[in-house]
N, C-alpha and C positions, 0 to 999 in steps of 0.2 A: 513585552510579552502580551499577546492578546488574552484577555482574562477568560474568554469563553472556552479556551482550550482545556482548562482545568477540569471541566465537567463534560468534555466531548467524548463521544463514542462514534467512530466513523463506520459508515457502510460503503464499501467499494462496489461500484456498479460498472459492469462492462456493458456499455449501452446497446451494442448489437443484439444482445441476448437476454435482456432483462424483461422488457414487456413491449410487445408490438401493438400499438393502438389503432393502426390503420390497415392491418391485414396484408402487408406486403412481405412479411416473413422476416423483417428486421426490426429490432427494438428501436425506440425513438424517445425523444424528449417528452412528448405528451404522455407516453407510457410511464415514464418516471414520475411525472406529475400525478398521474392517477394512482400511483402506489406510495405516495408520500405518507399517507396515513398509516399504511402497513408498516413502513420503516420506522415511523415515530412510535407506534405502539410496540414495536419490537424492542425499543429502548435506544435506538440510534438517533442521535440528534444532529448528525453531520454527514455529508455525502462527499465521497471522492468519485468523480466521474473520469473514467479513462477517456482518451482524447475524443473530442466531439468536433474538431475543426475539419475544414475541407481537406480532402486527401484523395489520392488515387487508391489508397488502401492496399498497398503492397506490403505494409507491415501494420495492418489493422488500425491505422490512424496515427501511428508513431512516425509517419512520413507526411508531414504537414505541408500543404500547398498554399494555404491561406490561414494565418493565425487569427484573423479577425472575422471569419465567416464560419458559421455552423455548417457542417456537411449536410447537403440536402437529404441524404438518407435518414437523418435524425430530425430534420425540421428546418427552422429558420432562426436567425438571431432573436427575433421577437419571441419565439418559443423558449429560447434560453432565458431571456429576461423574465418571462412568465414563471419559469421554474425558480429563478431566484426569488421572485415575489412570493410564490406559493410556499416555498421553503421558509422564508423569513416570517410569513404569517404564522407558521407552526413553530417558531423559535428554533429553526434548523439552519445550519450553515452549509455552504456548498464550496468545495474546492474543485477547481479545474485542473487538468493535467497539462503542465507546461513541458514542452520538449525543446530545450534551448540549444542543444548541442549540434543538431543537424536539421535539415528540412527535407522535403521531397525534392527530387530532381525536377519536378514540375512547378516548383515555387518560382514566382516571377524574379526573385533575387537571383536564383541560380540560372534561369534562362538568360538574364542579362550578363551574368558573370562568365558564362561559358562562351560568349561571343568572341570572335577573332580579335576584336578591338573593344573590350568591354568598357562601359561608362566608368569613370573614376569612382563614383559612389559604390559600385559593386565589384570593382576590379579585385579587391582583397576581402570581400565579404565571406568568401570561402577559402579553403586552403588549396593553393595551386602550386605545383612545382614550376620551375622555370623551363623545363623541358621534359624529355622522357625520363621516367622513373620506374624502377622495379616495383613489383607488387607491394612489398613491404619495405619501409625505410624509417628508421628511428622511431619505431613503435606506431607508425601510422600506415594504414592500408591505402593504396591508391588505385584509381581506375583510369585507364588510358583509352584513346580511340573513340571517345564518346562526345567530343566537343570540337568545335572549330578552333578553339584556343590552343596555342602551342604550350602544352603541358598536361599534367595529370592532376586530377582532383582527389583530395583525401576523403575517405568515408569513415563513418563510425561503425556501421554494421553492414547493411545490404548495399549493393551498387546504387540503389535508388535513394540513398540517404547521404548526400554530400555534407561534410562536416563544416559547420560555421567556423570562422576564423577568430578565435579569441587570443591567438598568439602562442608562441613557444617560450617557456620559461627560460630556457638556455639554448638560443638558436645556434645551429651549427652549419646552416646553409643560408645562402643569400636570400632565398625565397621565404625563409622562416622569419616571421616578424615577431618582435617582442610584444608582450601584452600591453605595454604603454604606447605602442604605435597608434597614431590617430585612427587608422582604419580598424584596428582591433577594438579601440574604445568606441568607435561608431557601432560595431556589432553589439556591444554591451548596451549601448543606448537604444538600439533597435529592440532588444529584448525587453528593456524597461518600458518602452512605449507599448509593446504588446500586453504586458502585465497591466499597465494603466488602463488600456482599452476595456478589459473585462472587469477590472476592479471598479472602475467608474461606471461602466455600463452605459445604457441609454437612460437619460434623465435620472442618473444616480442609482439605477437598478443594477448593481454589480455583484460579482461573486465575492467570496470571503477569503480567497487566497488560492494557493497552488500547491499541489504535489509536484515536485520537480524531478523529471526523468534524468538519470545518470548525472546528477548534480556535480559530482567530483571530477568530471572528465573534460571540462571545458578547455582548459589550457593544456597544450601538448608538451611533452618532455618535462612534465611537472616533477617536483621532488617528492620524497616520501610523505612529507607533511601537506602536500597539495597546496603549497603556498600561492601558486598562481591562481588557481580556481578559487581559493579562499578569499583572495583580495577582491575578486569580482563580486562574490556574494556579500562581502562587507559593503561594497559600493551599493549593491541592490538593496540590502537591508536598510541602509541609511535612507534611501529613497522611500521605502515602505514606512519606516518609522516616522518620517516627516509627513508623507502624504496620505498614508493608509495605516495608521497605527494599530488598527484591530484586524489587519489582514495577516493570515498565517502562511508560512512557507514550511513545507515538510519535505525532506530530502530522501531521494533514493541514493544513499551513500553507503549504508551498512557499516558505518564507523561513527557512532554517536559522538564520541569525543571530538573528532575532527569536524564533523558536520555542525554541531552546535557551536563550536568555536568559530566556525565560518559564518555564523549568523542565522542558521536555521533554528526554528522553534522546536522541531522534533526530527528524529531520524529513525528509520526502520531497522529492526533486526530481521534480516531476510534469510531466505533459504540457504544462502551461501555461508551464513554465520554458524560456526561450529556449536555455539551455545544453543541457538534456536533449533538447529537440527537435532540436537540431543534430546529435545523434548518430544518431538512428534515425527521426525523424518529420518530416523536412524534405524529403520527396520526393527529387528528384535532388540536392538539396543535403545529404542526410544523409551524415555522415562514413563510415558503414560500407557505403555503396553502392560497389561496385567501380568503376563508371564515373561516379560522382557528382562533384560539384564541391566537396564539403565538405572542410574541413580541421579538425584538432583544436583549433586556436587559438580557434575560436568557442566551443567547449565550455570550454576552459581559462580564457578571459577571464571567463566567468561563474563557473566552479567554484572557481578558486583563491582569489578573495577570500572566498567562502563558507567554504572549507576553512580558510583562515588565521584567519577570524573565529570559528570554532567548534571547532577541534581540541583545545582545552583544556576545552571545555564539554560535548561530546557527539558525536553522529555524524550524518553525512549519509547518507541511504538512497537508493541508486540502485535503480531497479526495472526489471524486464523489461516490465512493463505492469501494468494493474489493471482492475477491473470498470468503470471510468469512461472507458476509452479503447479505441480500436480495437486489435486484436491487433498486437503488434510485428512479426509475420510479414507484415503488409500492406505490400508494397513491398520486402521483403527476402527473398533466397533463403536456402537452408540454410547455405551457407558464410558469407554475410554475417551471419546470425543467430549462428552459432557464434563469429565474431570479436567481435560486440557483447557476447555473454555473457561471453566471455573477459576483456574489459576490465571489465565491470560487476562480475564476481565476483573480480577481483584489485585493485580500487581500495579505498581506506579506507572505513570506514563499515559499516553493516549492510544488506546487500542483500536484496531481496525478489524472489522468483520467483512469477509468477502461474501458477496451475494451467493445465496444457496448453501453456504456452510452452516447456516442456522438450522437446516433440515438434514444435513449430512449428504448433500448431493455427491455423487460418485465421480471419480476421474475416469473418463472414457478413453483409455489409452490406445485403442485401435483406430481412432479416427484419422483420416488423411488430413494433411495440413490445410489450413484455411487462412488466407491473407497473411502469410508469413508466420503462422503460429507454430508449425512443426510440432514437437512434443507437447507444447503448451496448449494446443487446440482442445484437447480433451478436458481442460479445466475451464473452458469458455462456452460450454453448451447452454441451451436455453433454460431459464429459471423454471422450476417445476411448481406451478401454482396449484394444479389439481391433477387428478388422474385421467388417463385416456387421451388419445389424439395427440395434439401438440402440447398437452399438459397445461393448458391455459395461457401459454406464452403468446400464441398467435392464432388467428382464424384462417391463416393461409394453409394451402395444401402442403403436405409433408415435403414434397420436392422443392418447394419455394422457401423453406426455412433457411435461415443463415447457417445454422448447423442443426443436425438431427438431435432430437430429444433422447434421453435415456430410454432404450427399448425394453428395459426390465419391467414387467407388469407390477413388480413390487417396489419400483423406484419411489423414493420418498417425495412427498409433496406437501405444500402448505395447508391445503384444505383438510387433509386427513390428520395432520399433526396438530392443527389448531383445536381439534376435538378431543385430543388425548392429553390430559393434564400431565402425564409423565413423559411426554414426547421431548425430543431434543429441542424443538422449536420453543416449547413452553419453558424448558430449562433455561435456554438463552434469555428469554424474556424476563424470567425471575432474577437471573444473575445481573442483567443490565439494570433492571429497576432497583435492585438492591444497591448497586454501585451508585446510582443517582441519588438514592435516598440517604446514603451514608457518606457524608463529606470526607471522612477519613479513607474511603475507598476510591476517591477520585484520583486525579493525575499527580497530585502533590508528592513531594519527596519526604516520606515518613516511614520508610521500610526498615524493619529490624528483623533479622533472621533469628528465630528462636531455636529451631532444630532442623538439621539437614541430614536425614538418615542416609547411610551409605558410605560415609567417610570412614567409619570404623567397622560397622556391622552391616554387611551388604544385605542381610535378611530384612533389615528395617529400611523401607523405601519411603517413609513418611517425610513430609516437609511442612514445617510450621513457621509462620511469620506473623509479625505484628505490624499493623498499620494504624497508628494512633490508638484509638479506643477499641479497635477491632483485632481479634485473633483469627487468623485464617489457617486451616490445616487440611492437608490432603494426603491420602494414602492410595496410590494407584495400584499397589501390588496385591497379590493373592493371599497374603498373610496379614493378620491383625497386628497392630502396633500400639504400645502404651508408652507415652512419653511424659515425663514430669514437666509441668509448666508452673510458673510463678503466678498463678491466678487463683483467687479465692472465690470470687463470684463471677459467673459468666452467663449471659443470656443468649441462647441460641437464636440466631437470626435466620439462618438458612442452612439446609443440609441436603446432601446427596448420599444415600445409603445410611449406615448406622455409625454415629459418632457421638462423643460426649466429653464434656469437661466436668470433672467432679473431684473434690478432695485433692486438688493440685495435680491431677493426672488427666491427660488428654488421651482418650481411648478411640482408636480409629479402626473400624472393621475393614475388611477387604474392600477395595474400590469405594472409598468414602471421602466425603469433603464436608467441611463445616465452616461457618463464620459465626463468631460469638462477639457480643458486646461486653466489654469489661469495664 
């Protein structure tokens, strides 16, 4: 397990819209370098960059045409190596986004594979039927009429994303290869070589690991335990442990028990997870809505079995949001957001902060799709650094921006919130610095549930938990709560709203949060 993960807080950057350093309307790697001090000061000491590799951008970079080349819109490989250098100078880590399940249709591998007589090396690099196939077969979607080759190719998502061939756990057709077929093994080895390229970097200037896209879906016709894909990740983890023991891999799996048992160091609880949704994405039923109907037990009923099943294997990652979901601010006001962040950043595991969530950027739901974004597009708009114009994102004219900025004159921005001690930005900074300063609030498994209001008395929506020497309590509801706690002496470290521990009672006024040292 990479030791640095225990104190890591990640900042997810969508490169296209973070900061444009050269005025072409698209964010770039130099722009990220120029904002590293901001990210570090915020309290994030690790980055996750959405795909930066060469691509035709039919799916915003998740359709890779060259895994070993930075997309020219972002800069060069040398720019990426400089980013690694500058981050490491600040004691920050960098994860790149690995897309192992498919490539772009413009990738050289696929160009060779779709020929009428493909070279043996690439003949089975992708999933091909032996002839005509209907659109869907055995859980795989197929595209026909796009190649000289006699057959149809499988895709994972869009037509432009042919699926790499890691095999079928239980083949039912002649063209379905088992995972231990030499050609499927060759696909795994090709992915390992890609990982090595950026981990090693140029002259040792490498990244610190990968977030892995759709990690559970490599082997087709897999069983419920994802045994086929799990075996592949065990293989890859063995390589990492041998060659790059401090490199981290974090999965998009949304089943931490399976993912960590497959060899990942951490796994996300995502928007699809009923427990995560109950916190912030269930409308009036969201736990952090002041006047909502949600209680913390819905989250804990899902979270605690995952926590107990993984606490000795790795970490669960709670997120504020990501590039695939609507902004967390959709439906929550500033106080509700602050309380949600307070819990996310004081729970076990490795948290992820999506760029712009620290100022409460809005989800612009009426935007037309951009590069395959569809409804996700509104969560990918330019970072709002200051008020007016392009809001500090770019010097380009409005019509040249990758996406439009929030047109609301009152849209939140970094410059204004930095001046306000009570702003959401400064709340996030205080929470993250508290987490770094208190070892017991880092990623380690030391969670004890003290009180979970709602299981018996739905008027009490408070939640109290202990992490080593720290007591953490939150009350997102509109009514005060008083809860007995087995604490005689407690030093308040941080608070939102009015709360107190005295005489063995924790008193939480409406919409309050506190952390105490005991």
